[in-house]
Each structure stands twice: as structure tokens, then as C-alpha cells.
C-alpha positions as MATLAB code, in Angstrom:
seq = 'XXXXXXXXXXXXXXXXXXXXXXXXXXXXXXXXXXXXXXXXXXXXXXXXXXXXXXXXXXXXXXXXXXXXXXXXXXXXXXXXXXXXXXXXXXXXXXXXXXXXXXXXXXXXXXXXXXXXXXXXXXXXXXXXXXXXXXXXXXXXXXXXXXXXXXXXXXXXXXXXXXXXXXXXXXXXXXXXXXXXXXXXXXXXXXXXXXXXXXXXXXXXXXXXXXXXXXXXXXXXXXXXXXXXXXXXXXXXXXXXXXXXXXXXXXXXXXXXXXXXXXXXXXXXXXXXXXXXXXXXXXXXXXXXXXXXXXXXXXXXXXXXXXXXXXXXXXXXXXXXXXXXXXXXXXXXXXXXXXXXXXXXXXXXXXXXXXXXXXXXXXXXXXXXXXXXXXXXXXXXXXXXXXXXXXXXXXXXXXXXXXXXXXXXXXXXXXXXXXXXXXXXXXXXXXXXXXXXXXXXXXXXXXXXXXXXXXXXXXXXXXXXXXXXXXXXXXXXXXXXXXXXXXXXXXXXXXXXXXXXXXXXXXXXXXXXXXXXXXXXXXXXXXXXXXXXXXXXXXXXXXXXXXXXXXXXXXXXXXXXXXXXXXXXXXXXXXXXXXXXXXXXXXXXXXXXXXXXXXXXXX';
ca = [
     108.744  104.221   78.787;
     109.622  107.829   78.062;
     108.776  107.705   74.373;
     105.150  107.265   75.443;
     105.195  110.482   77.479;
     102.514  113.062   76.778;
     104.597  116.248   77.345;
     103.074  119.697   77.627;
     104.781  123.050   78.115;
     104.710  124.345   81.661;
     102.649  127.469   80.871;
     100.420  125.654   78.420;
      96.876  125.058   79.732;
      96.037  121.525   80.736;
      93.102  120.378   78.557;
      91.910  117.993   81.256;
      91.729  120.743   83.862;
      89.971  123.079   81.444;
      87.500  120.422   80.496;
      86.696  119.639   84.130;
      85.665  123.270   84.527;
      83.666  123.197   81.330;
      81.779  120.088   82.409;
      79.782  121.992   84.996;
      76.198  122.213   83.780;
      76.962  120.545   80.449;
      75.203  117.652   78.770;
      77.030  114.594   80.079;
      76.600  112.321   77.040;
      77.788  111.895   74.438;
      81.353  112.617   75.509;
      83.384  114.007   72.607;
      87.120  113.490   72.228;
      88.339  115.931   69.573;
      91.738  115.705   67.903;
      93.289  118.751   66.211;
      90.052  120.659   65.575;
      90.287  124.410   65.045;
      89.887  126.622   68.119;
      86.682  128.195   66.749;
      85.132  124.736   66.419;
      86.128  123.793   69.971;
      84.653  127.016   71.352;
      81.415  126.534   69.393;
      81.066  122.994   70.753;
      81.553  124.226   74.312;
      78.946  126.944   73.850;
      76.501  124.358   72.489;
      76.729  122.444   75.759;
      78.813  119.574   74.410;
      80.978  117.620   76.845;
      84.340  117.704   75.062;
      88.041  117.051   75.488;
      90.362  118.983   73.172;
      93.186  116.614   72.289;
      95.770  116.143   69.564;
      97.631  113.420   67.674;
     100.689  115.606   68.186;
     102.670  118.405   66.623;
     105.413  117.949   64.044;
     108.836  118.875   65.397;
     111.480  120.811   63.438;
     114.886  119.229   64.090;
     118.270  120.657   63.187;
     119.990  117.481   61.945;
     122.377  119.347   59.641;
     125.314  116.989   59.235;
     125.733  113.348   58.425;
     125.764  111.300   61.620;
     123.907  113.953   63.612;
     120.837  112.727   65.547;
     118.385  113.713   68.288;
     116.286  111.825   70.827;
     112.610  112.670   70.325;
     109.342  111.842   72.097;
     105.704  111.641   71.150;
     103.678  114.717   72.055;
     100.085  113.594   71.544;
      97.384  114.715   73.998;
      94.896  112.010   74.995;
      92.495  112.101   77.961;
      93.413  109.676   80.725;
      89.908  108.196   80.579;
      89.796  107.975   76.777;
      87.989  104.631   76.990;
      84.969  106.414   78.527;
      84.336  108.672   75.520;
      81.566  108.063   72.968;
      82.481  110.054   69.847;
      85.972  110.729   68.503;
      86.365  113.553   65.969;
      89.675  113.748   64.090;
      90.931  116.286   61.574;
      93.897  114.603   59.874;
      94.685  117.711   57.822;
      95.155  119.956   60.843;
      98.372  120.005   62.835;
     100.937  122.322   64.363;
     104.685  122.518   63.883;
     106.971  123.299   66.817;
     110.708  123.776   67.261;
     112.760  121.044   68.886;
     113.568  121.622   72.562;
     115.627  119.464   74.897;
     113.072  119.972   77.655;
     110.106  118.700   75.651;
     111.803  116.197   73.373;
     115.225  115.106   74.511;
     116.780  115.595   77.920;
     114.390  114.489   80.670;
     114.622  113.485   84.294;
     114.334  109.699   84.420;
     114.296  106.966   87.016;
     115.722  103.487   86.633;
     118.709  102.180   84.718;
     117.136  102.095   81.251;
     114.616  103.888   79.095;
     113.205  103.730   75.582;
     113.074  106.561   73.107;
     112.863  107.416   69.414;
     115.901  108.635   67.540;
     115.769  111.106   64.644;
     118.800  110.960   62.343;
     120.184  113.120   59.548;
     118.789  113.899   56.979;
     115.389  114.020   58.806;
     114.619  117.653   59.656;
     110.915  117.290   60.548;
     109.867  114.618   63.039;
     106.229  113.544   62.629;
     104.776  111.721   65.689;
     101.200  111.572   64.365;
     101.221  108.096   62.729;
     102.705  106.609   65.936;
      99.977  108.355   67.985;
      97.411  107.084   65.462;
      98.493  103.543   66.309;
      98.125  104.326   70.017;
      94.612  105.567   69.333;
      93.742  102.233   67.713;
      94.835  100.421   70.886;
      92.601  102.687   72.958;
      89.626  102.166   70.655;
      90.112   98.411   70.808;
      89.628   98.640   74.585;
      86.021   99.788   74.081;
      84.232   96.461   73.812;
      80.805   96.512   75.390;
      79.173   99.677   74.049;
      78.756  101.708   70.862;
      81.175  104.407   69.814;
      81.698  106.532   66.693;
      84.827  107.867   65.017;
      84.259  110.871   62.731;
      87.271  111.628   60.509;
      88.084  114.484   58.146;
      90.559  112.749   55.869;
      93.929  113.845   54.558;
      96.603  112.441   52.258;
      97.912  109.213   53.721;
     101.604  108.574   54.369;
     103.793  106.161   56.320;
     106.566  106.920   58.803;
     109.255  104.477   59.919;
     110.353  105.078   63.503;
     113.685  103.974   64.924;
     113.295  102.895   68.561;
     116.279  102.626   70.865;
     116.759  101.157   74.336;
     119.228  103.177   76.413;
     120.876  101.383   79.313;
     123.834  102.197   81.514;
     126.795  102.654   79.212;
     125.181  101.760   75.879;
     122.213  102.174   73.526;
     120.820   99.645   71.068;
     118.185   99.573   68.341;
     114.917   98.161   69.658;
     112.789   97.959   66.513;
     111.757   99.973   63.475;
     107.929   99.979   63.322;
     106.141  101.614   60.405;
     102.803  103.345   60.997;
     100.483  105.258   58.704;
      98.342  108.299   59.373;
      95.343  105.926   59.286;
      96.727  103.330   61.700;
      93.845  104.057   64.085;
      91.497  101.922   61.900;
      91.402   99.045   59.447;
      93.371  100.067   56.396;
      91.174  101.021   53.400;
      93.253  103.734   51.725;
      93.499  103.984   47.967;
      95.522  106.493   45.975;
      96.187  110.026   47.242;
      94.295  112.353   44.935;
      93.231  115.966   45.193;
      89.888  117.291   43.925;
      86.764  119.352   44.578;
      84.044  117.514   42.635;
      82.087  115.505   45.194;
      79.000  113.382   44.490;
      76.871  112.013   47.330;
      75.634  108.436   46.893;
      71.985  107.401   47.002;
      71.567  106.868   50.752;
      69.094  107.874   53.467;
      67.412  111.104   52.279;
      68.053  113.076   55.461;
      71.709  112.095   55.639;
      72.117  112.553   51.887;
      70.737  116.098   51.934;
      72.949  116.856   54.919;
      76.086  115.705   53.053;
      75.102  117.573   49.869;
      74.705  120.750   51.904;
      78.237  120.588   53.311;
      80.161  119.153   50.345;
      79.711  122.434   48.484;
      83.082  124.149   48.478;
      84.747  121.162   50.182;
      87.647  119.136   48.797;
      89.334  115.767   49.081;
      92.957  114.622   48.941;
      92.685  110.886   49.599;
      90.681  108.075   47.973;
      89.629  104.808   49.597;
      88.872  101.277   48.511;
      86.275   98.987   50.068;
      88.014   95.692   50.881;
      86.621   92.505   49.398;
      85.777   89.343   51.305;
      84.685   85.850   50.333;
      80.907   85.508   50.564;
      79.202   82.331   49.365;
      82.276   81.429   47.339;
      82.454   84.829   45.645;
      84.845   87.699   46.288;
      82.505   90.601   47.102;
      82.765   94.075   48.704;
      82.853   93.910   52.497;
      79.279   94.476   53.705;
      80.527   96.427   56.709;
      81.353   99.350   54.414;
      78.820  101.766   52.881;
      79.837  104.202   50.141;
      78.873  107.800   50.954;
      80.674  110.152   48.538;
      82.624  109.592   45.304;
      84.688  111.858   43.071;
      84.267  112.585   39.385;
      86.145  109.381   38.477;
      83.877  107.248   40.651;
      86.558  106.760   43.281;
      85.475  106.533   46.900;
      86.325  109.588   49.045;
      83.909  109.019   51.923;
      82.423  105.913   53.516;
      80.628  104.559   56.573;
      81.939  101.491   58.419;
      79.966   99.572   61.049;
      80.893   96.332   62.785;
      79.332   95.438   66.112;
      79.754   98.465   68.327;
      82.519  100.000   66.145;
      81.385  102.814   63.843;
      83.427  105.064   61.553;
      82.440  107.861   59.180;
      85.296  108.847   56.862;
      84.750  112.265   55.287;
      86.552  114.585   52.867;
      87.873  117.935   54.058;
      84.560  119.693   54.755;
      84.853  123.446   54.282;
      82.659  124.449   57.218;
      83.605  121.859   59.835;
      82.197  123.887   62.715;
      78.614  123.989   61.445;
      78.910  120.472   60.018;
      79.814  119.025   63.424;
      77.227  121.092   65.295;
      74.415  120.040   62.963;
      75.567  116.434   62.917;
      75.494  116.286   66.724;
      72.151  118.076   66.967;
      70.195  116.377   64.177;
      71.889  113.528   62.277;
      73.740  111.713   65.059;
      70.739  111.193   67.375;
      68.772  109.584   64.530;
      71.555  107.327   63.226;
      73.170  106.509   66.600;
      70.441  106.956   69.260;
      72.407  104.977   71.885;
      75.125  107.640   71.813;
      72.674  110.499   72.419;
      70.638  109.619   75.534;
      69.811  113.295   76.146;
      68.832  114.209   72.583;
      66.013  116.764   72.295;
      65.311  116.395   68.579;
      61.633  115.822   69.267;
      61.442  117.623   72.579;
      58.459  119.655   71.328;
      56.262  116.582   71.899;
      56.528  117.279   75.646;
      54.823  120.670   75.250;
      51.237  120.893   76.489;
      49.795  121.517   73.023;
      50.984  118.068   71.885;
      50.030  116.000   74.919;
      48.517  112.580   74.251;
      45.143  111.449   75.657;
      45.174  110.851   79.448;
      48.580  112.547   79.736;
      47.300  115.420   81.918;
      45.598  113.024   84.356;
      48.625  110.757   84.567;
      50.915  113.746   85.026;
      48.765  114.936   87.926;
      48.905  111.480   89.515;
      52.673  111.448   89.081;
      52.962  114.860   90.753;
      50.835  113.718   93.703;
      52.998  110.605   94.083;
      56.152  112.711   94.010;
      54.765  115.070   96.679;
      53.698  112.144   98.876;
      57.042  110.434   98.330;
      58.947  113.610   99.204;
      56.917  113.985  102.390;
      57.444  110.322  103.319;
      61.157  110.673  102.571;
      61.404  113.711  104.854;
      59.603  111.811  107.619;
      61.951  108.875  107.134;
      64.976  111.183  107.322;
      63.654  112.616  110.597;
      63.240  109.098  112.004;
      66.769  108.224  110.939;
      68.165  111.342  112.598;
      66.159  110.653  115.760;
      67.387  107.055  115.808;
      70.989  108.173  115.256;
      70.704  110.567  118.181;
      69.083  107.978  120.456;
      71.733  105.353  119.787;
      74.747  107.618  119.252;
      76.249  106.206  122.454;
      76.886  102.929  120.579;
      79.052  104.675  118.001;
      80.666  106.806  120.671;
      81.933  103.827  122.669;
      83.947  102.661  119.639;
      85.094  106.146  118.595;
      85.537  108.422  121.603;
      87.937  108.898  124.520;
      87.965  110.745  127.874;
      84.706  112.372  129.034;
      82.734  111.500  125.885;
      83.651  107.813  126.236;
      82.757  107.746  129.926;
      79.376  109.427  129.319;
      78.503  106.975  126.550;
      79.500  103.956  128.652;
      77.304  105.213  131.504;
      74.380  105.368  129.075;
      75.219  101.858  127.866;
      75.321  100.462  131.413;
      71.966  102.074  132.170;
      70.526  100.413  129.050;
      72.032   97.109  130.234;
      69.857   97.302  133.357;
      72.116   98.835  135.986;
      70.068  101.290  138.068;
      72.742  103.003  140.170;
      75.499  104.212  137.831;
      77.559  107.332  138.420;
      80.615  109.050  136.942;
      82.783  108.848  140.026;
      86.030  110.448  138.822;
      83.970  113.474  137.782;
      82.469  113.790  141.291;
      85.737  113.047  143.094;
      87.746  116.263  143.687;
      90.929  114.659  145.047;
      94.103  114.416  142.978;
      94.344  110.669  143.589;
      93.666  108.661  140.419;
      90.236  107.086  140.810;
      87.904  104.913  138.755;
      85.799  106.542  136.040;
      82.507  104.830  136.823;
      80.955  103.313  139.936;
      77.984  100.950  139.741;
      76.190   99.753  142.858;
      75.047   96.158  142.352;
      73.368   93.506  144.496;
      76.703   91.723  144.829;
      78.450   94.878  146.085;
      80.257   97.534  144.038;
      81.504   97.443  140.407;
      84.234   99.958  139.604;
      85.177  100.680  135.981;
      88.293  102.261  134.463;
      87.885  103.135  130.745;
      90.289  104.442  128.127;
      90.123  105.466  124.490;
      93.553  105.056  122.897;
      95.171  104.990  119.462;
      96.994  101.711  120.094;
      96.572   98.855  122.559;
      96.852   98.863  126.340;
     100.101   98.696  128.285;
     100.268   96.352  131.295;
     100.024   99.347  133.612;
      96.804  100.505  131.897;
      95.193   97.127  132.536;
      96.331   96.808  136.146;
      95.652  100.347  137.424;
      92.112   99.372  138.411;
      93.526   96.729  140.847;
      94.988   99.419  143.118;
      91.680  101.256  143.190;
      89.861   97.977  143.921;
      91.988   97.338  147.025;
      91.452  100.905  148.227;
      87.678  100.595  147.876;
      87.676   97.224  149.664;
      89.497   98.756  152.631;
      87.084  101.691  152.713;
      84.074   99.340  152.689;
      85.769   96.778  154.931;
      84.369   94.179  152.533;
      85.609   91.993  149.717;
      82.605   92.802  147.520;
      84.322   95.138  145.041;
      84.534   94.039  141.411;
      87.025   95.735  139.065;
      86.698   96.112  135.294;
      89.015   97.724  132.723;
      87.339   98.750  129.441;
      89.312   99.979  126.430;
      88.358  101.544  123.104;
      91.591  100.456  121.435;
      93.035  101.506  118.063;
      90.135  103.921  117.915;
      91.204  105.552  114.645;
      90.700  102.249  112.788;
      87.380  100.630  111.870;
      86.765   97.981  114.568;
      86.916   95.103  112.072;
      90.507   96.097  111.270;
      91.547   96.300  114.911;
      93.321   93.636  116.931;
      90.545   91.719  118.659;
      90.750   90.912  121.492;
      93.253   93.686  122.296;
      94.914   91.968  125.280;
      97.993   89.751  125.477;
      97.930   86.321  127.125;
     100.109   87.766  129.896;
      97.627   90.609  130.529;
      94.700   88.176  130.641;
      96.464   85.842  133.073;
      97.407   88.773  135.318;
      93.773   89.866  135.338;
      92.697   86.367  136.412;
      95.304   86.323  139.151;
      94.268   89.807  140.364;
      90.553   88.924  140.091;
      89.620   91.737  137.703;
      87.989   91.873  134.283;
      89.191   93.013  130.847;
      86.762   94.166  128.158;
      86.779   96.100  124.870;
      84.103   98.539  123.751;
      83.845   96.598  120.454;
      82.598   93.629  122.517;
      79.955   95.862  124.101;
      78.920   97.157  120.688;
      78.323   93.580  119.452;
      76.658   92.622  122.714;
      73.883   95.114  122.027;
      72.682   93.305  118.889;
      73.095   89.884  120.492;
      70.796   90.941  123.323;
      68.293   92.512  120.930;
      68.286   89.312  118.837;
      67.677   87.096  121.844;
      71.094   85.426  121.787;
      71.865   86.449  125.339;
      69.845   88.218  128.051;
      70.795   91.403  129.872;
      70.923   89.424  133.104;
      73.393   86.949  131.564;
      75.511   89.847  130.316;
      75.575   91.495  133.749;
      76.699   88.196  135.323;
      79.475   87.830  132.711;
      80.801   91.331  133.499;
      81.665   90.156  137.009;
      83.960   87.378  135.710;
      87.762   87.573  135.889;
      90.202   87.758  132.979;
      88.940   88.394  129.457;
      85.180   88.911  129.623;
      83.203   86.940  127.014;
      79.522   87.159  126.286;
      77.882   83.955  125.146;
      74.586   82.161  125.681;
      74.425   80.104  128.853;
      73.469   76.447  129.122;
      74.626   75.575  125.603;
      76.530   72.524  124.408;
      78.595   72.091  121.284;
      76.780   70.249  118.510;
      79.519   70.164  115.857;
      82.058   72.252  113.951;
      81.111   71.582  110.299;
      83.694   71.429  107.515;
      81.408   70.531  104.599;
      78.959   73.074  103.178;
      76.460   73.061  100.296;
      73.652   75.084   98.714;
      75.319   78.456   99.142;
      76.352   77.606  102.720;
      72.820   76.942  103.965;
      73.471   73.179  104.232;
      76.173   71.621  106.393;
      77.152   68.095  107.403;
      77.278   67.257  111.116;
      78.367   64.170  113.040;
      76.808   63.945  116.490;
      77.195   61.551  119.392;
      74.990   61.134  122.452;
      72.812   63.981  121.237;
      69.437   64.431  119.589;
      68.290   67.279  117.374;
      64.834   67.838  115.921;
      63.285   69.556  112.941;
      62.576   73.247  113.750;
      65.083   73.231  116.636;
      66.914   76.493  117.169;
      70.719   76.376  117.054;
      73.379   78.986  117.738;
      75.997   79.671  115.065;
      79.263   80.978  116.549;
      81.807   82.693  114.298;
      84.745   84.717  115.652;
      83.118   85.004  119.060;
      79.798   86.272  117.675;
      76.550   84.335  117.896;
      73.378   84.251  115.852;
      70.326   82.008  115.869;
      69.389   79.660  113.048;
      66.429   77.338  112.661;
      66.718   73.753  111.387;
      64.549   73.677  108.258;
      65.356   70.123  107.178;
      67.311   67.086  108.375;
      68.458   64.469  105.885;
      69.825   60.968  106.241;
      70.746   59.130  103.024;
      68.962   61.863  101.011;
      65.728   61.261  102.942;
      64.137   63.956  105.120;
      63.645   62.939  108.753;
      62.057   64.585  111.793;
      64.864   63.978  114.284;
      68.484   62.859  114.319;
      70.526   61.062  116.943;
      74.068   59.646  116.875;
      75.481   59.702  113.350;
      76.153   61.808  110.281;
      73.362   64.024  108.962;
      72.777   66.957  106.656;
      71.177   70.101  108.077;
      69.389   72.817  106.106;
      69.547   76.016  108.164;
      67.610   79.268  107.964;
      70.905   81.215  107.867;
      74.230   80.737  106.129;
      77.046   79.020  107.982;
      80.667   79.572  107.019;
      83.918   77.651  107.601;
      85.369   77.774  111.120;
      81.884   78.217  112.581;
      80.538   76.167  115.471;
      76.991   74.982  116.078;
      75.640   75.110  119.639;
      72.381   73.990  121.206;
      70.550   75.243  124.272;
      69.935   72.637  126.969;
      67.474   72.690  129.809;
      67.545   71.024  133.218;
      71.162   70.050  132.522;
      69.974   67.351  130.124;
      72.263   66.618  127.195;
      69.547   64.925  125.134;
      66.404   66.694  124.027;
];
């Protein structure tokens, strides 16, 4: 809605940008959101190291509604930080504001999208549009969003007044009234205003000595123009002053002109118009605030002198020395750990490379992978071959004959021609060797600009897989090889089993050999460590090791408990049982068991 816009002139500095620059090297907390403070006060706060945002409830707008029936569309012009809910202290001067001339650019004619918009209309005889009470109501909404931590609102009061706003909804071809809300200058808080009254005689109540002396110091030469009344509530059947309010300053007639409000994490200090606001705020933030609201001042240095050597407590020097030695040892250990991490990253960089790289870098990393897998005679053939005929990238001499490998790193998935190219090379090699002992494998690092978990896996169509079976060649992705590494290291599959699988036709899969399906559970308990199985012609025992398969990946899990009718048993055969496993099992997972000597039963 356009009436909620926060317009700013094009050559006017952006407070958020300025504040981002000011934040460098400043004290992070408390964060101060200041509304309509004088420039000298803002500059003094910045120099003190305060983390501030210079905002405004808005400027009054002079409007030339001269004749009866004349009107203008107007907008709010308050300046709030986008992250206002992250601030700790809000300082508002209600007596300070600017007045600007009406402009179509800032107030009326705007570029808009959509077929309708909302705005505020100013009609004759209004000649000065005041957006501040409306912005005050917005501020209340923002403050209400701060629920789980303390915050403070510090207000320099002014004479209260109400403004009725006329809202309109403009649609294609017509405009209609959309409400007439009334807001006061104090809409940002619970209403406690009394009569407007001007005066200079201020008397501080009998409160905390430090705070009292502080207020006495700054009320000299100050003035007030608004009184307040503490609301009354029913307490034990009696109408009594609300205990959330504390009287701070009264005038000569005993009327309240300053008070403190506290309810949960909401805190408000309402003040008269202090003469020296700059020094008042600086001293409050440096000395009073940290004592009254310690949670808002985590970096307060009020008693920082206690850290000086002359004031050290007993044993402090010894403990400080121990701390320093620990820090030195920790730093050294951390540096050693970083070196180990870097060394490990270098040693196993080929694993990342096979799922990131293309061309020569991919080929080199796959050669290193095949050497790790146990192949002893691996060479980069296309690099050695000087002919212009397209050849395989890698040749591996194996006991069964010759394995030739074509590998690609591509942004998408493989075309049929990419998958089948290796077949032509296979036939050529077979003729050269006069043997049918050549095995062909196509490896692809597909969709390489995406994280592998977001890629299409496997990256081959059913048609491509069937063609590979018919042509007696293999298809494999580098993501499969990446996962194979951990499965071998974890004892799921052996290197020998993996090398045998690579010689298969069609889509290559790596899985443990000599395993039978136990069950595909659908019921899970105890944070997915317990599942229900139903087995037939099979026996499982306590402490047996099972394989959990999920999305083609395998991991081992130990049977920690077997239950039948809520009783723990040592073995289970034919029936429904509950298994407690050493690892979590998730839906659509399968349980497998290793068999030996081709026996189905253990």
C-alpha cells in the first residue's frame, strides 16, 4: 500500500547506508533507534561509539488547499530501519520535527503497479498535513513485535494531540473512502496522557539516589508541556494506581510530568523537554542505563577499572597465566589441525574433482580414483594418442583383458551419442587385439554446476540403459563413484567387488554381494531406531549385522534388541518382530542380510 511508503528525496542521504558505515568498529549493543533528535546529538552519539540509526516519525507537509473542495493525495514520510525489531533502545523527541513543502513526487503522483492502491487524502481547509501520529501507531506495532527480550523507549514529551486521517482506496475508474482512523502523538504506547500544560518548575520524586540526582541535574532549565495520569486498576477489590507505573517528576501542582513504566520486557521512561538532551542521553547511556537495565548493555565498562592490575583479586595472576598458556597451546593445536585439514583436502581432492571438473582435470582425477580402487595399470590414453581419431580417455589393463573408459563433465545430462561413442572404440580395440576381451565404460559428471543431491540421479534414460545392455557396455556417474568411496571405507563393499561390478553391462550399481532382502519396514518408533519386520523362512539373531539401503546407498547397522510381544529374545524366525538398530532407519528403506555358503537361514 502506497500510503505506507517511506519516501526520501533522491539526493538525501540514506540513513541505513550511513549507519552501515558508522557501524565499523562501534559497540554493537545496545542498538539505538533515534527519532527526530537534533543533529548535534546524533553526531555526539556516533563519536561516543554508539550503534545508532537516525530515524524520524516524519515531517509535517505544507499543503496548498486554498479553495473549498480542493484536496491532495498525501503519504507518510517516516523513516524507520528495516530491522527495527532488532533494536534495543528507542529515543524519541516528540517536540522536534521538520516542515516541508508538498511535492507531487514525494507525496502525490507515484509510479504504481496493480489496479488499486490506498492513500491518504488531505482536504480543504487543511493546510498542514501531520503524519506523525499515524507513524506513532506504526511504531507501536513494531514494538509489539519484540516479545522475547528487554527493550527501552526513552521519550522527551510534547503536547499531545489527535489527528483524524481519511483513507481512500483508488481503483480503476473510481475512489472510495476506506476508513477514518484517529491517532494521537502518543499512539506508540498505552495512553496515559493528562492535560496539556506548560511549565518550568520540576520536582524529582523520592526514588533511587543515583537516578534521582541524575534527574535533578538535568531538570534545571528544562520545561514541560504535557501532564500524565497513572491509570488505576482493581487490586484486591480496590481501585488503585497501576503498579507498572512509577512517578519520577511532578510539577508545582503535583501533576505528573515524568514516569517510568515496566511490564515484562517492555520499559518506558517518559521525560519532560530536557534542556541539554545531548549530555543527558550520553550520561544516561554511559552510567544510568547499564545499572538500571544491565541486559541492554552487555558491553558496559562502568566498572572496567576492576580489570586493572592494581585491583586484581587473589589468585587472579596465576589463573591469568594458566589461561594464557591454554590459549597458546590451543592456538598451536588449532594451527596443527588446520594443517592436517589442508593436507587431507589435498590428498583427497580427486574425490571433489570427479563431481566438479571436466576435460583434463576430470580425467586426471578419475585415474587417481581408479588407482585407489586397486587397478595397477592405468593410463591416460587419449593424452598419449597423437592421432585425430576420437579415442577413449583412459585405458586400464585388467586380468580379464582391457577396460576402456570415456568420461565427460557436462552441464546437463548425456545425449544418446555421448553414451554410445565408447561402443565404436570398443569394436576398434577388439579388432586390434583380435580378441573379445575389451570392456567399455562411459562415465559422466552430469549437471556439474549443481550440488550432486540436486542432480538427476541416475542421469540415464531407460532407453540409454537398455542400449548399453544390448551393446555390452557400462554406464556410470561420478556421483556413484564418490559414494562408493565411503561404502568401501565403511566395509559395505570391497574394492574387489567394486571392480567386478564395473565390468557389468547397462547401469552399473555397487552393492554388497551375497545379500538377501530381510524386509522393507513401514512402521518406525523411538526416533526411527526401532522398526517392525515380518520375515519368512529366515532367521536373525541378536547382534547380527544388517545392511540398510536407502536411495541406492548402503550402511551397516547392528541389531541391539529383538522383541516379540514386548519381550526381548535372542533370535527370531518366521513372524513379526520389533528390531532395535544401532542406526536410524527411514521410510522407503530396505533391510538386507549377508549370507554365506548360499544358505538362506543363519
